[in-house]
N, C-alpha and C positions, 0 to 999 in steps of 0.2 A: 557363343551366339554367332550365327551366320549373318554378317552385316548386310550382305547383298540381298539375302532373302527378307530380312526384317525391313530394309529400306523399301523394297517392293511392296511389302504388306502395308506399311504405313502410307505409302503413296496411294495405293489403291483405296484405302479407307478415306483418305483426304479428298480424292478425286470425286467421290460419290456426290452427286447433286451440286457440283460446282458449275459456274458459268464458263469461266476461262482461267487458265493458269499461265502466268507469264514469268518464267517459262518452266515447263515441267522438268526439263533437264536440270535447270538451276535448283529447283526445289528438291529434286532427287539427290543432288550433290550435297545440299545443306543438311538433309536428313542423315545421309551417310556420314558426313563429317561429325554431326552431333553424336551419332552412335559410336564412332571411333574415339572421340575425345571425351565422351560422357558429359558434354556441356549442352544444356537444353537450348533450343532455339528461342529467340525473342520474337513472339508473335504479336504484332501490333494491330489494334483496331481503334478507330477514332469515333467518339460520340459527341454530337453537337447538342449541348445542354439547353436548347431553346424551348424544349417541352419537358413536361414532368415524367410522363409514364412510358413504360416499355410495353409494346404489344407483340403479337405473334410474328409480325413482320421482322422485328428485331431478333426473335428467337431463332430464325433461320441462321443468322450470323452467330448468335451466342452458342448454339448447339455445335457449330463447327469449331468454335474456339474451345469449347469443352472437350471436343475430340482431341485437339492438339494437347490439351492439358493431360488427358488420360494417356496420351502417348509419351508423356514425360516433359513436355515443353512449358514455357512460361508465357502467359498472356499479359501484355502491356495494354491496359484499358485506359486509353488516352482521352481525357475529358478536354475538349477544345474550349476552355473557358475564355481564353484570350481571343481565339479566332471567332468565337460566337459574337464578339462585339463588332465584327466586320459584316458577317452575314454571307451565307453561301446559297445561291439560287437552287442548286441541285436539280436542274432541269426545269425550274420554274422561270417565269419571265419577270419576277420581281424579287427584291431583296427580302429576306426575313426581317421581322421587326427587331430593333435593337433593344435588348433587355438590360436592366440594371445589373451591377455586379452581384447584388444581394439575391436577385431573382435567379441568376445563372447558378450561383452557389447552391441555392435551395433545390433547383432542378437537378443539379449534378448529384446531390446527396440522394435524391429519390431514385435517379437512374441507377446509381451504383448499388444501392440497397436492393433494388429489384433484380439487377443482373446476377446477384449472388444466389438467386433461386435456381440458376442454371450453372454458373461458373463455380469452380473450386476456389474458395477464398484464399487458401494457402498457396495456390499457384497463379495468383493474379496480383499484378502490381498496378494500382491506380495512380495515374500520373496526370497532372494538370499542366498544359503547355504555357500557362502564365509563369511557370517556374523559370523559364529561360527568356520568354518574350518580354516580361515586365521589366527586366533589367538590361535588355538589349539596347545598345547605343546605335545612333543612326549610321555610324560608319560600319557597324557590324551587319546592318541590314543590306548595305550596298552589294556585297557578294551574292546574297540571295537573289537580288533583282537582276544581277548579271547572268544568273544561271539559266535563264529562259528568255526566249525572244517573244515579242508580241505576236509574230506570225504563228508561233507554236501555240500560244495561249488561245488564239482565235480559232484553233482547230477544235476546241471544246464545243460540242454540239449546241448547247444552249446559247453560248456566246455567238456562234456563227448565225444561228437563227435570229437572234435579236439584232444583229448587224443587218441582215437581209430585210428585216421588218422595221428598220430605222428606230429601234428601241434603245434607250440609253444603257450603257454599261459604265459603271464607275471604275476608277483606277483601283479603289479598294477591293473590288471584286476580282481584279486580276491578281491581287496579292494573295487571295485565299488559297489557291492550289499551291502557291510557292511556300506559304507558311506551313500548310499541312505537310508538304514534302519535307520541309526542314525539320518538322517533328521527328521524321524517320532518321534524320542525321543525328539528332540529340539522343534518341533512344538506341541508335545503331540496330534498327530492326532488321531481322532476317527475312521476315514474311509480313505482309500487310494484307488484311482482309477487308472487303467492303462490298456493297451491293453493285449490281451491274451499272447503275447510274453514276457510280463513283469511279469508274475505270480511269477517266482522264486524270483525276487527282492522285490516284494510286500510282499510275505510271510516272507522274511528275515526281513522286517520291524517289523512284528509282534513279531518274536523271539527276536530281539534286544531290542524292547520296554520292553518285559518281563524281559530280562536280566538286564535292568537298572531300574527295579521296577515300570514300567508303565503299565497301562492297554493296552493290545494288540489291535491294530486297526483292524477293519473289513476290508476285502479286496474285491473289486469288479473288476473283469476283464471284458473287453468289446471285442466283435468280431472285427476283422480287416476288414476294408473296402477294397474290391478288386478294383484295378485301372482300368483305361479305356481300358487296354489291355485284361481285363477279365480273367487274370491269376494270377498275383502277387499282393501283397498288395499295396495300393496306396503309392507312394513315389516320391519325386523329382528326386532321383537318377535313378529311372526306367522310368522317363519321362512319367508317366501314370496317371497324377494327374490333378485335378481342384483346382487351388489356390483361396482362398477366397478374395485375393486382386487383382486378375486378372481383366481385363476390362470386363464390363457386356457382351459385344458381344462374347468374348471368353468363358465365363462361359455358356452362352446360347447355343452357338454352340457346345461346348464339350458335354454338357448334351444331346443335340439332337442327337449326334453321338453314344450314348450308344445303345447296343443291348437291346432287350426287357427284357431278363433275368437279365441283369445288372441293368436296370432301376428299376425293382422290388426289387432287392437287396438294391439299394440306398434308395428307399422309405421305406423299412423295417427298415434299420439301422439309417436313418437320420431324418425321419419325424414321425409325430403322426397321419398321415392319415390312415384311415381304408384300409388295403391292399385289402380286398375283393371288396370294392367300386372302388378302383383304377384299379383292374384287369377287372372290368366290362366296363371300358372305352376303346375306341380305343387306341392302343399303342402310336400313334403319338400325340394324345391329352393328354395322360398321361405324355408323355415326355415334352410337352409344359408346362403343369402344374408344373412339377418338376423343369424345368429350371426357370420358373417364380418365384417359391418359393425360390430358391437359391438366385436370384438377389434381391428379397424383403428382405431376411435376411441380405445380405452384402451391399446393397445399399438402395433402397426404391421402393415403388410400382410404382411410375411414371417412374422410370428408367426401371423397369421390363416390364411395359406396352409398353414402346417405343421399347425395344428389341424384344418383341413378335411381335409387329406390323411390325418392319423392317424385321424380319425373315419371316413372312408370305408373305410380299411383294416380297422378293427376291425369295422365293420358290413357288410362284404362277406364273405359266407359262404366264398367260395373263398380269401380271404386271412386268415381268422380263425385265428390260431395262439396257443396258450397262451404261447409265448415272448414274445408282445407285451405280456403283462400284468405289472404290477408284482407282486413276490413278497412275501408277508407270512408270517413264521415265528411260530407261536404254540405255547404249551405245550398239551398235550392236556388237554381239559376247560375251557379258557379260554372265558368267556362271549363270544359274538360281539359284544355291545354294547361291552364293555371293550376287546376286541382292536382294533376299528376306531378307537376314540377314541385309544387308545395310539399307534397308527401314523398318526394324523392322516388316516385315510381319510375320516372325516367330521369336521366342526368341533366337535361336541359330542354328549353323550349325548341331549340333547333332540332334536337333528336326526335322530339314528339312530332314536329312538323313533317319530318322525313317519314316517320311511321304512318302518319295520316295520309300523306301523299301516296305512299305505297299500298294503301288499302289494308294495312296491317292492324287496324284498330276496330274493335266491335264492341258495342254496348247494348245490353238488353236485346241481343239477337239482331241488331241493326249495324251495318257497316258504317263507320263514321269517317268522313273525309275532310270536314271543315273544322278548323281550329276554333271557330266561334260557336261550336255546338255547346249548348247549355245543358247542364244536368238538372232535370226536373223530377226525376223519379229514381227509385232504387233499382239496382240490377247488377248483373255480372259483366264486368269489363274484361275483355281479352285483348292483350297486346302481343301481336305476333303469335307464335305457337308456344311461347314459354312462360308468359306472365298472365295470371288471372287475379282479379281483385273483386271483392264484394263491396259495392258502392251503396251506402245508406245516405238518405237525405235528411238533414236537420230541419 
């Protein structure tokens, strides 16, 4: 094997759709060393288990991790169960809520289970940072505190903004990037990956590794996937996400609701398809291909084929039959908001309020914008472009 040629090949694959590599020269050296010694690189990524589900925004990172695995390297999937007790603002102006240890453990199990829809289980090591922090004595914490100055910590964008706006920053928050960096010391990470908004914390890991006499990790940042609203990054809190554990119909329908511009953004960050070829397709056909691809990833091809067939049947006027729609029976006078939540047609009242506000709800041919709209007659209910229900009144 030509090591120089293989190093270049791997580096070019890794570089695709990255935000920044610190530094490319170091990463190239690490890959070359791995090829010469036949020792796989340790690829670290951290997940904060303060939420249950993984969405497509996380898949940008998971796909890059899977690439490293396919190239022969080992992913260290670090669950920050200890650091989750502190809370990381991650660009926000407030701390995340503190969860119980039981809730954190439950979330972590869900996260890791969903992550293996993308990652190779045999090339993944799941690590909890409570393994070393729970038994750490106060005197062992002091060197970590010595490794960084307050001035350097205040260079973090969200901290400096909060200082300017006279908003509080707790000393616990200062600890977060230091502890995340120390995780890299314990793992002896060769490379750490994270979103563009995590750049400060990732670089902190490099400095803290050096302080403890370790070789500094290379850092790879990845672009943030924009959510379904076309404005903010994808997140559950913004309710603009496609969850990888959602039912296939919701995944297909949400994907088909994307604007053309957003569809190409998703193709670019999430798939290996040639974007030029995709743009030569009719936008509707390209969206169908994208939706089919997502369901193949998270379920299987047969499920994807079925959802595509059902979608085409529903949206083909000559085949549109009321008998195709799920039936919901409600009492006369029932508020539309409560009825749909009760029957799990939508996940929550907040989601339904958002859909009403967007003008995405139509009942009996009339657009509905008020959550206080009462159902007094039967009719067809349409939610967005993907969900239809036959409403009957008791």
